[in-house]
N, C-alpha and C positions, 0 to 999 in steps of 0.2 A: 206437103203442108208444113211439116216440122222445119224443113229447110227454109221455107218462106218466112215462118215465124222467127226463126233464128236470125235471118237477114234483117227483118224488121227490128228485132231487139237490138242488134248491133248498131243499126242506123240511129235508133233512139238514144242509145248509149253515147254514140259519137256526137249527136246533136246536143245532148245534155252536157257533155264535157266541154264541147266547143262554146256553148252558151255560158257555162261557168267561167271559162277562161276569158271570154269576152267581157263578162260582167266584172271580173277581177281587174281587167285592164282598164275598163271605163270608170270603175269606182275604186280607186286606190285607198290605202290607209295612210294617215299621217302618223309616222312613228314619233316616239317621245323626243327624239333628238332632231326632228325635222320641223320645218315651218312652211306655211303657204303664204303667198302674197296676193292681196286683193286690191284692185282699183275701184274706187267709188266715183262715178262720173254723174254728178247731180245736175238736174235741170238744164240739159243742153239746149232746149228750145230750138231745135234745128229747123231752119227755113231754107228750102230749096231755092236756088237761083232762078229756077223756072217760074217761081211765084213772085218774082220781083223785077223791077226795072228802075233805071235812074230817072226819077221824076220828082216834082215838087211834093206831090202827095205822099210818095214813099219816104222821102227825106223827112217830112213832117212826122210821119209815123215813127221812124227811127229815133227821132229826137224826143219822142213822147214816152219812151219806156226806159227802164233802168238797164235793160239788157242790150248788149252791142250786137244787134241782129244782123248787121251787114256781114259779119265775119263768123257766123256760127259754123259754117263748113270748114273754114280755116282752123278754128279751135279744135274741131274733131279730127282734122288731119294731123295736128300736132300730137293729140292724144294717141292716135293710131301709130304714129312714128315712135312715141315713147313705149307703147306696148310691144312693138316689134323689137325694140332695142332691149327693153327691160324684162320682157317675157313674164308678166304676172300670171298666176295660176287661174285667177277668177277676175272678171270684170262685171260689176253690177251698175245698173242705171235705175236709180230710185224715182222714176217718174218725170213728167214734163219732157218727154223725149223730143217732142216737136213743138213748134210754134202754132198753137191753136188748132192742132189736130187735123190739118189738111191731109187727105189721102196721099197726095204726091209726096209730101214731107215724110210721111210714115214709110212709104215704099222705098224712098231713097235712103232713109235712115237705116232700114233693114239691110240694105246692100252694104252699108258701112259696117254693120255688125257682122255680116258674113265675112268681110275681110279680116276683122278682128279675130273671129273664131278660127280662121285659117292659121293664125299665129300659134294655135294650140291652147289658147285661153278658153275657159268655160265662161259663157256670157249669159247673163240673166237680166230680165227687165220686169218692171211693173209700171202700170200707167199712173200718170199724174192727172190733176184736174183739167189741164189744158188738152189732153190727148184724145178724149172721146166725146162724141155727140156735141161737137162744138160748132155752134152757128156762126162763129167768127173766124172760120177757116178762110183766110184772105188770099186773094190773088191781085197783085198790083199790075195793071196794064193800061196803057194809053192814058196815063195820068189819072186813072180812076181806080176805085177799089171794088172788086167783085167778090162775092161769096162763092167758094168752090166746095167740092165734095169733101165731107169729113168721114170719119169711120165710127162704127159702133163696137160693142163689146165682142161680138162674134168675129168681126173683121180683125180686131186686135189680136185675138188668140190665133187666128189663121196667119196673119202677117208675121207674128213673132213666135210661131210654133216651135222653131228651132232654138229659141232663147229662153227656155224654161218650161213652157207648157207641155210639150211632148215628153220632156224628161221628168215631169213631176211624178212623185210617188203618191201624192195626194193633192186634190183640188177642192177648194171650198165651193159648195153648191150655190152660195148667195153672192159671191163676188169673184173677181179675177185673181184672188189670192191662191197661192200654191206652195207646196213644199218640195224641195229638191235636196238630194244628197250628193254634192260634187265629190265628197270623200266619205268613206264608210263611217268615219268618226267626226265629221264636220258637216252640218246641215244648214241650209238657208231657208228661213220662213219668209217668203216674198209676199207682202201684204198690200192689197188694193184697199186704200183707206179713204178714197173720195166718197163723200156723202151723196152728192147729186151732180153728176157731170153736166156742164162744165163749171159749176159753181165751185168756189175755192175751198169751202169747208170740208173737214174730215170727220170720220166716224167709223167705229168698228162695232157692228151689231152683236147682240147676244149669241145668235147662232154661230157667227164667225168666231167669237171668243171660245165657244164650246169646241169648235173644230180645231182651234189653236191648241187647246188643252190636249185633244186627241193626238195632234202632231207631236207635242212634247212627250207624251207617253210613248209614242213610237220611237222617238230619239233615245229616251231613257232605256228602253229595252235593248238597244244596240250600243249603249254607252257612248252616244254621240253628243258632241257639243252642238248647240243650236243657237243661231243669232237671227235677228229680225232685220229685214230691209223693208222700208215703207216710205211713202212720199211725204205724208204729213208728220209733224213732230209729235213725239210722245209727251215731252215736257215743254213748258213755256221757256222760250229762248230770249224773251224780252218782256219787261214789265209793262210796256206800252203797245207792243205789236205782238199779239198772241191770238186774237180772235180770227178764226178761219185758218190759222196756221197749226195750232195744237189741236189734236183730235178732241171733239166736243166732250166725249165721255172718257177723258184720260184717267180719271180716278178709277173707274171700273177696269180699264185696260191695264193700268199700273198694278192694281191688285192681282189681276190674272197673271201678268208677267212675273210678279214677285212670287206668286204661289208655285209657278212652274220653273222658277229659277233662271229666267232670261237675264243675261248680264249685259249684252250689247245690242243696241238698236241703232241702225244707220238710216238717217232721214235726210230730207232736202227741203224744198218748198219755200222756206223763208228767205233764201238767198244770202244769208249771212253765215259766216264760219263760227260755230259755237259749240261748246260742250256744256251739258247739264247732267246732273246725276241725282238719283233719289234712292235713299236707303229705307227699307221697310223695318219698322220697329218690331213687327211680329216675326218676320223671318230672318232679319239681319242681311238679307240680300240687297245688293246695290246694283241699280240699273244705270248705265251710261247711255244717254241719247246724244249721238254725234251728228250734228247737222252740218253737212258739207255744203259749202257755198256753190252758187250756180256758176257753171262753166263760162257763160258769156258775160258775167258780172264781175267787176273789179274785185279782187286782183286776178281773176281768171286762173283758177286752180282746181285741182281735183284731189280726192283723198286716197291715201294708201294705208291699208290695214294689213299688218303681218301677224299671223296667229301661230303660236307655238304651244303644243300640249303641255310643255314643261314651264313655259314662261308667261303665258297669257297673250295679251294683245298690245301691239304698238301701232298707234295711228299718227300720221303726219300728212300735211298737205304738200302737194307738188305744184309749183307755179309753172304755167305754160311759158316756154321760151319761144315766143312768137318771132322775135327778131332773128334768132338763130335759124328758125325754120324758113323765114323769108329770104335770108341770105343764101342758105343752102339750096333753095329751090328757085333762085334767080327771079324772085318776085319784084315787081317795080313799084308796088303800092307804097308810097312814103309813110302812110299810116302804120303799115306793118313793119317797115324797116326801122322806124323809130317808135315802136309800139308802146314801150313802157311810159314814155311821156304822153303819147296820144291817149292811152287808156285812162291814165289818171285824170287828164283834162276832160275827157268824155264823161267820166263818172261824175265829176264835180258839176259839169254843165247840165247833165241830163237827170241824174238822180236828185240833185240838190235844188232843182228849180221848184219842186213842190214846197220845199222849206223856204225858198226865197219868197214865195207868195205869202206864206205865214209871217215871215219877217217883215214884209212890206206893210202888213196890217198893224204892226206894233206902233204904239204911240211914243216914239222916240225919234231924236234927230236922225237925218239921213246918214250922217257919218257914223253914228252908232250902229245903224242897221248894217252897214258894210262890215264893221268889226264883228258883229254877231254872225254874219254870213260866213266870214273867213273861219271862225271857230267851229261852226256847224259843219262846214265842208271838211276840215281837217279831222274832226271827230268821226264823221261818217266814213272816211277812208280807213281809219283804224278799226272802226266797228265792223264794217263789212268784211274786211280782210282777216279778222280774227285776232288782231293785236289791240285789244281793248284799251289797255292801260299803258301801252308804249307811248312814251313822251307825255303821259297824263299830266305830270307836274307842270310841264311847259304850257300845256293847253289851259290848265286851271289858272295859270298866271297871266293869260292873255286878257286884253281889254274886253274882248267879246264875251268871255266867260264872266267877267265881273258884271257886265251889263245884264247878262242872262240871269245871274243870281239875284239881281235887284228888281227883276220884272215881277209883276203880279202873276197869279196863276194863269198859265196859258200853255198851249201845245209845245212851243219851242222850249220852254223851261222844263216841262215834263220829259220831253224827248232827250235833252242833254243830260239831265239828272239821272234818267233811266240808264243811259250809257255808262255813266260814271259809277253807278251802283255795282256793276259787274266787276268783281275783283279778280277774275281770271286774267292774269297778265298776258297769257299766250294761249289762244284757243286753236293753235295749229299743231301741237304735239301733245300726245297723251299716252300714258302707259296704264293698262288695266291688268292687274295681277290675276293669275289663275285662281279661281275660287276653290 
C-alpha cells in the first residue's frame, strides 16, 4: 500500500513539475531589456472565392462598397508572407473577420489563422458587427444573389477556439469578450463591443465593465501590463462620422478605463487610419485609441505595435506590397501587377461616388462641380491613409476648396472642413511612453 502511495506521489510530482515547465514555456516573461512585436490586422472582410463568380451582379456589388472585395484573399496572403518573414510575436484581428458572416468565409478564414499560428505567432480574434447573425451572408451564383448560412455566437467560439477562447484566463458571461496573457507581464483584454449583431453600433454594458475591472485587478496582482483590443472605437475619430462607430456609452467606458489605468486601445471598424487620445483630469491617465485602417481599403495596410517594458509602445503602419507579391508568385492579373495605380483609382471611383452624388446636388456650374470632386477625392485619399495634412496647403489652394468654402451649409462643406480640423499631420506613426 505504502509503495503504491509512493508511486502515486511521485507521479503527481512529475506531473506538477511537467505542468509548471509547460506553463513557463507557454507563458514567458518580457524582460526589461526585451520587446515584443504585435501585428494588428483590422477589418479584413474576407470573402471566399467559393462565394463569388464573374458576373454582372457581382461586379455591381464590388463597385458599391469601399472595400476591394475581389482581392481579400490576396491581401491576407501578403500579410501571411510578412508574418513568415518578420515573425511577430502576436497577431490580433479586431473584428469584421469576414464579409457578412458567411459560415464558409469563417471556416476558410480559420484555416488561414491556423497557418499563421504555425509560424509561432500567438493569434487572437474578436468579432465585429459583420461577423455574426448576419442575414446578408451572400453567395453570388448564376448571376444571382443567394443568402447562405451564417454563424451565431456559439459557432464563433467553436470555430475560433484556438485563437483566444480556449486560452482565456477569464471570459465575460454577457459577451464574447475574454482575457488572455500571452506573456506573464503583458495581457490582452479582447472586447466584443457590438451592440446588436449585425447592426453597426457598439456598446459595453455595465456588467461587462464590472468584469473589465476584475480583469484589471487580476493583472495588477501579477504586475502585468494590460491593453485593450476591440472592434468599435473608444473615441470619436471624426467630427462628422462617429455615430455607430464610437461605442454609444464611451463616457462610461472612458471613466472605467481611466480608473483602471488602461493606456492603449486598438480598434478598427471606421476604416480610416487615425490616432486619438484622452487625458483624465482626475487621474492624469492618458488613453490612446489607435484605429487601424481596414485591410481591403486604400491604402491597404495593417498596424505594427512594439512594446518594451522600459520604453513603452511604438506603433506604425505597414503597407501591403501587393506588386512584389504578384511578381514573386507569377500572378498574371494586371490589377495586381500594377496594384498601386489600380488601388488608388479604385478608391476614388468607388468610395467617392457617394460624394459625387452630393456634389451633383450643389447649385453651382458643372465645371465647378468637377473641381470640387477633384479636391474631395484627393482629401479622401489622405484622410483614409492617415496622412491628414500631407499636402494640405496645396489642397487648400485649389479651386475646388475655394468653391467649398463659399458654399452654404451642406454635407460636402462639413465633410471637408471636418477633415481639415484634424491637425495630426501623420496618423501612421506614434510613440507612447511608459507610464
